[in-house]
PyMOL CGO cylinders between C-alpha atoms (Angstrom):
from pymol import cmd
from pymol.cgo import CYLINDER

trace = [
    CYLINDER, 103.88, 71.56, 84.66, 102.15, 74.62, 84.80, 0.3, 1, 1, 1, 1, 1, 1,
    CYLINDER, 102.15, 74.62, 84.80, 103.97, 77.40, 87.16, 0.3, 1, 1, 1, 1, 1, 1,
    CYLINDER, 103.97, 77.40, 87.16, 101.20, 79.92, 86.78, 0.3, 1, 1, 1, 1, 1, 1,
    CYLINDER, 101.20, 79.92, 86.78, 100.18, 79.95, 90.18, 0.3, 1, 1, 1, 1, 1, 1,
    CYLINDER, 100.18, 79.95, 90.18, 103.29, 81.12, 91.31, 0.3, 1, 1, 1, 1, 1, 1,
    CYLINDER, 103.29, 81.12, 91.31, 102.41, 84.62, 89.25, 0.3, 1, 1, 1, 1, 1, 1,
    CYLINDER, 102.41, 84.62, 89.25, 106.14, 85.50, 89.29, 0.3, 1, 1, 1, 1, 1, 1,
    CYLINDER, 106.14, 85.50, 89.29, 105.47, 88.32, 86.48, 0.3, 1, 1, 1, 1, 1, 1,
    CYLINDER, 105.47, 88.32, 86.48, 102.21, 90.14, 85.99, 0.3, 1, 1, 1, 1, 1, 1,
    CYLINDER, 102.21, 90.14, 85.99, 102.45, 92.46, 82.74, 0.3, 1, 1, 1, 1, 1, 1,
    CYLINDER, 102.45, 92.46, 82.74, 100.00, 95.59, 82.32, 0.3, 1, 1, 1, 1, 1, 1,
    CYLINDER, 100.00, 95.59, 82.32, 100.03, 96.83, 78.68, 0.3, 1, 1, 1, 1, 1, 1,
    CYLINDER, 100.03, 96.83, 78.68, 99.48, 100.85, 77.58, 0.3, 1, 1, 1, 1, 1, 1,
    CYLINDER, 99.48, 100.85, 77.58, 98.65, 100.76, 74.35, 0.3, 1, 1, 1, 1, 1, 1,
    CYLINDER, 98.65, 100.76, 74.35, 99.18, 104.05, 71.61, 0.3, 1, 1, 1, 1, 1, 1,
    CYLINDER, 99.18, 104.05, 71.61, 96.24, 104.06, 69.03, 0.3, 1, 1, 1, 1, 1, 1,
    CYLINDER, 96.24, 104.06, 69.03, 99.23, 104.65, 66.77, 0.3, 1, 1, 1, 1, 1, 1,
    CYLINDER, 99.23, 104.65, 66.77, 103.06, 104.44, 66.33, 0.3, 1, 1, 1, 1, 1, 1,
    CYLINDER, 103.06, 104.44, 66.33, 104.80, 107.24, 68.47, 0.3, 1, 1, 1, 1, 1, 1,
    CYLINDER, 104.80, 107.24, 68.47, 108.20, 108.56, 68.77, 0.3, 1, 1, 1, 1, 1, 1,
    CYLINDER, 108.20, 108.56, 68.77, 110.33, 106.90, 71.74, 0.3, 1, 1, 1, 1, 1, 1,
    CYLINDER, 110.33, 106.90, 71.74, 111.79, 110.26, 72.12, 0.3, 1, 1, 1, 1, 1, 1,
    CYLINDER, 111.79, 110.26, 72.12, 108.50, 111.17, 74.04, 0.3, 1, 1, 1, 1, 1, 1,
    CYLINDER, 108.50, 111.17, 74.04, 108.93, 108.13, 76.41, 0.3, 1, 1, 1, 1, 1, 1,
    CYLINDER, 108.93, 108.13, 76.41, 112.30, 109.06, 78.56, 0.3, 1, 1, 1, 1, 1, 1,
    CYLINDER, 112.30, 109.06, 78.56, 111.00, 112.33, 79.79, 0.3, 1, 1, 1, 1, 1, 1,
    CYLINDER, 111.00, 112.33, 79.79, 107.53, 111.06, 80.88, 0.3, 1, 1, 1, 1, 1, 1,
    CYLINDER, 107.53, 111.06, 80.88, 109.21, 108.30, 82.81, 0.3, 1, 1, 1, 1, 1, 1,
    CYLINDER, 109.21, 108.30, 82.81, 111.57, 110.54, 84.29, 0.3, 1, 1, 1, 1, 1, 1,
    CYLINDER, 111.57, 110.54, 84.29, 108.91, 112.80, 85.62, 0.3, 1, 1, 1, 1, 1, 1,
    CYLINDER, 108.91, 112.80, 85.62, 107.79, 109.84, 87.53, 0.3, 1, 1, 1, 1, 1, 1,
    CYLINDER, 107.79, 109.84, 87.53, 111.02, 108.68, 89.22, 0.3, 1, 1, 1, 1, 1, 1,
    CYLINDER, 111.02, 108.68, 89.22, 112.29, 105.90, 86.77, 0.3, 1, 1, 1, 1, 1, 1,
    CYLINDER, 112.29, 105.90, 86.77, 115.71, 105.44, 86.11, 0.3, 1, 1, 1, 1, 1, 1,
    CYLINDER, 115.71, 105.44, 86.11, 117.58, 104.53, 82.96, 0.3, 1, 1, 1, 1, 1, 1,
    CYLINDER, 117.58, 104.53, 82.96, 119.78, 101.75, 82.56, 0.3, 1, 1, 1, 1, 1, 1,
    CYLINDER, 119.78, 101.75, 82.56, 121.73, 101.62, 79.61, 0.3, 1, 1, 1, 1, 1, 1,
    CYLINDER, 121.73, 101.62, 79.61, 118.78, 101.56, 77.07, 0.3, 1, 1, 1, 1, 1, 1,
    CYLINDER, 118.78, 101.56, 77.07, 116.01, 100.21, 79.39, 0.3, 1, 1, 1, 1, 1, 1,
    CYLINDER, 116.01, 100.21, 79.39, 113.92, 102.25, 82.27, 0.3, 1, 1, 1, 1, 1, 1,
    CYLINDER, 113.92, 102.25, 82.27, 112.58, 101.08, 85.57, 0.3, 1, 1, 1, 1, 1, 1,
    CYLINDER, 112.58, 101.08, 85.57, 111.01, 102.17, 88.77, 0.3, 1, 1, 1, 1, 1, 1,
    CYLINDER, 111.01, 102.17, 88.77, 113.58, 100.66, 91.28, 0.3, 1, 1, 1, 1, 1, 1,
    CYLINDER, 113.58, 100.66, 91.28, 113.12, 100.88, 95.02, 0.3, 1, 1, 1, 1, 1, 1,
    CYLINDER, 113.12, 100.88, 95.02, 114.58, 102.52, 97.39, 0.3, 1, 1, 1, 1, 1, 1,
    CYLINDER, 114.58, 102.52, 97.39, 116.55, 101.74, 100.76, 0.3, 1, 1, 1, 1, 1, 1,
    CYLINDER, 116.55, 101.74, 100.76, 117.71, 98.53, 102.03, 0.3, 1, 1, 1, 1, 1, 1,
    CYLINDER, 117.71, 98.53, 102.03, 115.99, 95.30, 100.11, 0.3, 1, 1, 1, 1, 1, 1,
    CYLINDER, 115.99, 95.30, 100.11, 116.27, 91.65, 101.16, 0.3, 1, 1, 1, 1, 1, 1,
    CYLINDER, 116.27, 91.65, 101.16, 118.35, 89.87, 98.90, 0.3, 1, 1, 1, 1, 1, 1,
    CYLINDER, 118.35, 89.87, 98.90, 115.51, 87.32, 97.66, 0.3, 1, 1, 1, 1, 1, 1,
    CYLINDER, 115.51, 87.32, 97.66, 113.36, 90.19, 96.92, 0.3, 1, 1, 1, 1, 1, 1,
    CYLINDER, 113.36, 90.19, 96.92, 113.06, 92.30, 93.02, 0.3, 1, 1, 1, 1, 1, 1,
    CYLINDER, 113.06, 92.30, 93.02, 114.76, 95.76, 93.17, 0.3, 1, 1, 1, 1, 1, 1,
    CYLINDER, 114.76, 95.76, 93.17, 112.27, 97.58, 90.78, 0.3, 1, 1, 1, 1, 1, 1,
    CYLINDER, 112.27, 97.58, 90.78, 108.79, 98.28, 91.49, 0.3, 1, 1, 1, 1, 1, 1,
    CYLINDER, 108.79, 98.28, 91.49, 108.05, 98.31, 87.50, 0.3, 1, 1, 1, 1, 1, 1,
    CYLINDER, 108.05, 98.31, 87.50, 110.32, 96.97, 84.79, 0.3, 1, 1, 1, 1, 1, 1,
    CYLINDER, 110.32, 96.97, 84.79, 109.36, 98.51, 81.38, 0.3, 1, 1, 1, 1, 1, 1,
    CYLINDER, 109.36, 98.51, 81.38, 109.84, 96.86, 77.92, 0.3, 1, 1, 1, 1, 1, 1,
    CYLINDER, 109.84, 96.86, 77.92, 108.90, 99.19, 75.06, 0.3, 1, 1, 1, 1, 1, 1,
    CYLINDER, 108.90, 99.19, 75.06, 107.59, 97.25, 72.01, 0.3, 1, 1, 1, 1, 1, 1,
    CYLINDER, 107.59, 97.25, 72.01, 106.58, 98.37, 68.23, 0.3, 1, 1, 1, 1, 1, 1,
    CYLINDER, 106.58, 98.37, 68.23, 104.59, 96.09, 66.11, 0.3, 1, 1, 1, 1, 1, 1,
    CYLINDER, 104.59, 96.09, 66.11, 105.32, 93.15, 68.49, 0.3, 1, 1, 1, 1, 1, 1,
    CYLINDER, 105.32, 93.15, 68.49, 109.05, 93.69, 68.38, 0.3, 1, 1, 1, 1, 1, 1,
    CYLINDER, 109.05, 93.69, 68.38, 111.00, 95.05, 71.33, 0.3, 1, 1, 1, 1, 1, 1,
    CYLINDER, 111.00, 95.05, 71.33, 112.73, 98.69, 71.17, 0.3, 1, 1, 1, 1, 1, 1,
    CYLINDER, 112.73, 98.69, 71.17, 115.88, 99.33, 73.10, 0.3, 1, 1, 1, 1, 1, 1,
    CYLINDER, 115.88, 99.33, 73.10, 116.91, 103.13, 73.67, 0.3, 1, 1, 1, 1, 1, 1,
    CYLINDER, 116.91, 103.13, 73.67, 114.99, 106.59, 73.35, 0.3, 1, 1, 1, 1, 1, 1,
    CYLINDER, 114.99, 106.59, 73.35, 116.98, 108.18, 70.58, 0.3, 1, 1, 1, 1, 1, 1,
    CYLINDER, 116.98, 108.18, 70.58, 115.01, 106.78, 67.45, 0.3, 1, 1, 1, 1, 1, 1,
    CYLINDER, 115.01, 106.78, 67.45, 112.38, 104.52, 66.95, 0.3, 1, 1, 1, 1, 1, 1,
    CYLINDER, 112.38, 104.52, 66.95, 108.62, 103.97, 67.59, 0.3, 1, 1, 1, 1, 1, 1,
    CYLINDER, 108.62, 103.97, 67.59, 106.37, 102.50, 70.02, 0.3, 1, 1, 1, 1, 1, 1,
    CYLINDER, 106.37, 102.50, 70.02, 102.88, 101.43, 70.14, 0.3, 1, 1, 1, 1, 1, 1,
    CYLINDER, 102.88, 101.43, 70.14, 102.94, 99.26, 73.15, 0.3, 1, 1, 1, 1, 1, 1,
    CYLINDER, 102.94, 99.26, 73.15, 104.51, 99.57, 76.95, 0.3, 1, 1, 1, 1, 1, 1,
    CYLINDER, 104.51, 99.57, 76.95, 104.64, 96.53, 78.55, 0.3, 1, 1, 1, 1, 1, 1,
    CYLINDER, 104.64, 96.53, 78.55, 104.91, 97.53, 82.28, 0.3, 1, 1, 1, 1, 1, 1,
    CYLINDER, 104.91, 97.53, 82.28, 105.72, 94.22, 84.54, 0.3, 1, 1, 1, 1, 1, 1,
    CYLINDER, 105.72, 94.22, 84.54, 105.42, 93.60, 88.05, 0.3, 1, 1, 1, 1, 1, 1,
    CYLINDER, 105.42, 93.60, 88.05, 107.36, 90.82, 89.42, 0.3, 1, 1, 1, 1, 1, 1,
    CYLINDER, 107.36, 90.82, 89.42, 104.38, 89.88, 92.08, 0.3, 1, 1, 1, 1, 1, 1,
    CYLINDER, 104.38, 89.88, 92.08, 105.98, 87.05, 93.51, 0.3, 1, 1, 1, 1, 1, 1,
    CYLINDER, 105.98, 87.05, 93.51, 109.27, 88.85, 94.71, 0.3, 1, 1, 1, 1, 1, 1,
    CYLINDER, 109.27, 88.85, 94.71, 107.90, 91.79, 95.73, 0.3, 1, 1, 1, 1, 1, 1,
    CYLINDER, 107.90, 91.79, 95.73, 105.66, 92.71, 98.96, 0.3, 1, 1, 1, 1, 1, 1,
    CYLINDER, 105.66, 92.71, 98.96, 102.08, 93.32, 98.42, 0.3, 1, 1, 1, 1, 1, 1,
    CYLINDER, 102.08, 93.32, 98.42, 102.25, 96.88, 99.96, 0.3, 1, 1, 1, 1, 1, 1,
    CYLINDER, 102.25, 96.88, 99.96, 104.00, 97.81, 96.75, 0.3, 1, 1, 1, 1, 1, 1,
    CYLINDER, 104.00, 97.81, 96.75, 101.25, 96.80, 94.22, 0.3, 1, 1, 1, 1, 1, 1,
    CYLINDER, 101.25, 96.80, 94.22, 99.76, 99.96, 95.02, 0.3, 1, 1, 1, 1, 1, 1,
    CYLINDER, 99.76, 99.96, 95.02, 102.67, 101.90, 93.67, 0.3, 1, 1, 1, 1, 1, 1,
    CYLINDER, 102.67, 101.90, 93.67, 102.39, 99.92, 90.65, 0.3, 1, 1, 1, 1, 1, 1,
    CYLINDER, 102.39, 99.92, 90.65, 99.18, 100.56, 89.81, 0.3, 1, 1, 1, 1, 1, 1,
    CYLINDER, 99.18, 100.56, 89.81, 99.15, 104.26, 90.46, 0.3, 1, 1, 1, 1, 1, 1,
    CYLINDER, 99.15, 104.26, 90.46, 102.44, 104.78, 88.11, 0.3, 1, 1, 1, 1, 1, 1,
    CYLINDER, 102.44, 104.78, 88.11, 100.73, 102.47, 85.49, 0.3, 1, 1, 1, 1, 1, 1,
    CYLINDER, 100.73, 102.47, 85.49, 97.74, 105.09, 85.69, 0.3, 1, 1, 1, 1, 1, 1,
    CYLINDER, 97.74, 105.09, 85.69, 99.92, 108.11, 86.06, 0.3, 1, 1, 1, 1, 1, 1,
    CYLINDER, 99.92, 108.11, 86.06, 101.81, 107.37, 82.88, 0.3, 1, 1, 1, 1, 1, 1,
    CYLINDER, 101.81, 107.37, 82.88, 98.75, 106.03, 80.43, 0.3, 1, 1, 1, 1, 1, 1,
    CYLINDER, 98.75, 106.03, 80.43, 97.30, 109.42, 81.54, 0.3, 1, 1, 1, 1, 1, 1,
    CYLINDER, 97.30, 109.42, 81.54, 100.38, 111.42, 80.10, 0.3, 1, 1, 1, 1, 1, 1,
    CYLINDER, 100.38, 111.42, 80.10, 100.83, 109.08, 77.03, 0.3, 1, 1, 1, 1, 1, 1,
    CYLINDER, 100.83, 109.08, 77.03, 96.99, 109.06, 76.50, 0.3, 1, 1, 1, 1, 1, 1,
    CYLINDER, 96.99, 109.06, 76.50, 96.85, 105.66, 76.33, 0.3, 1, 1, 1, 1, 1, 1,
    CYLINDER, 96.85, 105.66, 76.33, 94.55, 102.70, 77.35, 0.3, 1, 1, 1, 1, 1, 1,
    CYLINDER, 94.55, 102.70, 77.35, 95.59, 100.20, 79.73, 0.3, 1, 1, 1, 1, 1, 1,
    CYLINDER, 95.59, 100.20, 79.73, 95.06, 96.52, 78.95, 0.3, 1, 1, 1, 1, 1, 1,
    CYLINDER, 95.06, 96.52, 78.95, 95.48, 93.34, 81.71, 0.3, 1, 1, 1, 1, 1, 1,
    CYLINDER, 95.48, 93.34, 81.71, 95.56, 89.88, 80.19, 0.3, 1, 1, 1, 1, 1, 1,
    CYLINDER, 95.56, 89.88, 80.19, 93.88, 91.50, 76.86, 0.3, 1, 1, 1, 1, 1, 1,
    CYLINDER, 93.88, 91.50, 76.86, 91.37, 93.27, 78.80, 0.3, 1, 1, 1, 1, 1, 1,
    CYLINDER, 91.37, 93.27, 78.80, 91.18, 97.07, 79.15, 0.3, 1, 1, 1, 1, 1, 1,
    CYLINDER, 91.18, 97.07, 79.15, 90.89, 97.96, 83.29, 0.3, 1, 1, 1, 1, 1, 1,
    CYLINDER, 90.89, 97.96, 83.29, 90.70, 100.98, 85.29, 0.3, 1, 1, 1, 1, 1, 1,
    CYLINDER, 90.70, 100.98, 85.29, 92.61, 101.25, 88.43, 0.3, 1, 1, 1, 1, 1, 1,
    CYLINDER, 92.61, 101.25, 88.43, 90.01, 100.07, 90.96, 0.3, 1, 1, 1, 1, 1, 1,
    CYLINDER, 90.01, 100.07, 90.96, 89.74, 96.88, 88.85, 0.3, 1, 1, 1, 1, 1, 1,
    CYLINDER, 89.74, 96.88, 88.85, 93.26, 96.16, 88.50, 0.3, 1, 1, 1, 1, 1, 1,
    CYLINDER, 93.26, 96.16, 88.50, 93.78, 96.44, 92.38, 0.3, 1, 1, 1, 1, 1, 1,
    CYLINDER, 93.78, 96.44, 92.38, 90.87, 93.67, 92.75, 0.3, 1, 1, 1, 1, 1, 1,
    CYLINDER, 90.87, 93.67, 92.75, 92.65, 91.46, 90.46, 0.3, 1, 1, 1, 1, 1, 1,
    CYLINDER, 92.65, 91.46, 90.46, 96.23, 91.62, 92.25, 0.3, 1, 1, 1, 1, 1, 1,
    CYLINDER, 96.23, 91.62, 92.25, 94.36, 91.67, 95.63, 0.3, 1, 1, 1, 1, 1, 1,
    CYLINDER, 94.36, 91.67, 95.63, 92.77, 88.28, 94.31, 0.3, 1, 1, 1, 1, 1, 1,
    CYLINDER, 92.77, 88.28, 94.31, 96.10, 87.01, 92.78, 0.3, 1, 1, 1, 1, 1, 1,
    CYLINDER, 96.10, 87.01, 92.78, 97.37, 87.82, 96.18, 0.3, 1, 1, 1, 1, 1, 1,
    CYLINDER, 97.37, 87.82, 96.18, 94.86, 85.49, 98.09, 0.3, 1, 1, 1, 1, 1, 1,
    CYLINDER, 94.86, 85.49, 98.09, 95.56, 82.99, 95.34, 0.3, 1, 1, 1, 1, 1, 1,
    CYLINDER, 95.56, 82.99, 95.34, 99.28, 82.96, 96.13, 0.3, 1, 1, 1, 1, 1, 1,
    CYLINDER, 99.28, 82.96, 96.13, 99.01, 82.22, 99.92, 0.3, 1, 1, 1, 1, 1, 1,
    CYLINDER, 99.01, 82.22, 99.92, 96.34, 79.53, 99.35, 0.3, 1, 1, 1, 1, 1, 1,
    CYLINDER, 96.34, 79.53, 99.35, 98.30, 77.73, 96.73, 0.3, 1, 1, 1, 1, 1, 1,
    CYLINDER, 98.30, 77.73, 96.73, 101.71, 78.28, 98.06, 0.3, 1, 1, 1, 1, 1, 1,
    CYLINDER, 101.71, 78.28, 98.06, 100.94, 78.93, 101.84, 0.3, 1, 1, 1, 1, 1, 1,
    CYLINDER, 100.94, 78.93, 101.84, 103.32, 81.85, 101.30, 0.3, 1, 1, 1, 1, 1, 1,
    CYLINDER, 103.32, 81.85, 101.30, 102.77, 85.88, 101.14, 0.3, 1, 1, 1, 1, 1, 1,
    CYLINDER, 102.77, 85.88, 101.14, 104.22, 87.59, 97.96, 0.3, 1, 1, 1, 1, 1, 1,
    CYLINDER, 104.22, 87.59, 97.96, 107.55, 88.86, 98.62, 0.3, 1, 1, 1, 1, 1, 1,
    CYLINDER, 107.55, 88.86, 98.62, 108.81, 86.21, 101.14, 0.3, 1, 1, 1, 1, 1, 1,
    CYLINDER, 108.81, 86.21, 101.14, 111.66, 84.57, 101.57, 0.3, 1, 1, 1, 1, 1, 1,
    CYLINDER, 111.66, 84.57, 101.57, 110.01, 81.23, 101.78, 0.3, 1, 1, 1, 1, 1, 1,
    CYLINDER, 110.01, 81.23, 101.78, 107.85, 81.69, 98.22, 0.3, 1, 1, 1, 1, 1, 1,
    CYLINDER, 107.85, 81.69, 98.22, 111.64, 82.83, 96.43, 0.3, 1, 1, 1, 1, 1, 1,
    CYLINDER, 111.64, 82.83, 96.43, 112.97, 79.44, 97.64, 0.3, 1, 1, 1, 1, 1, 1,
    CYLINDER, 112.97, 79.44, 97.64, 109.96, 78.08, 96.19, 0.3, 1, 1, 1, 1, 1, 1,
    CYLINDER, 109.96, 78.08, 96.19, 110.47, 79.33, 93.04, 0.3, 1, 1, 1, 1, 1, 1,
    CYLINDER, 110.47, 79.33, 93.04, 113.91, 78.82, 92.76, 0.3, 1, 1, 1, 1, 1, 1,
    CYLINDER, 113.91, 78.82, 92.76, 113.23, 75.20, 92.90, 0.3, 1, 1, 1, 1, 1, 1,
    CYLINDER, 113.23, 75.20, 92.90, 111.59, 75.03, 89.99, 0.3, 1, 1, 1, 1, 1, 1,
    CYLINDER, 111.59, 75.03, 89.99, 114.08, 75.79, 88.00, 0.3, 1, 1, 1, 1, 1, 1,
    CYLINDER, 114.08, 75.79, 88.00, 115.57, 75.02, 85.27, 0.3, 1, 1, 1, 1, 1, 1,
    CYLINDER, 115.57, 75.02, 85.27, 111.87, 74.91, 83.61, 0.3, 1, 1, 1, 1, 1, 1,
]
cmd.load_cgo(trace, "trace")
């Protein structure tokens, strides 16, 4: 069965034109409020969060030639996958996600792609608004709602 309509995760990629050292990343992430958790970073939410919602606005996967890279002390990167857990976050956080994506892209001079196509901030906002509407029409639930979390949970194991 296809669960794409649940939009659990939407990924945006920042692509570098060449391999670059991972040591440059952590200062840039920290300047935007990201937190280091062992050897990965995320932009975490503040305040009280309902238990069915995700605690991070942005999850990051660092890659080099398609392989995941852990840590920021040695190695190279060429793609950053920035993940937004769409279904388990209130839609108003999508703007923060998009703003951070493009701030980081500017700092790293990287292109932004969504589903393989280069996008700008307004195009990504349009796409996310469409997804939000689609999620409501397909499930009857808003992004970040407890009802949607229950629906998603009921689809596991897959």
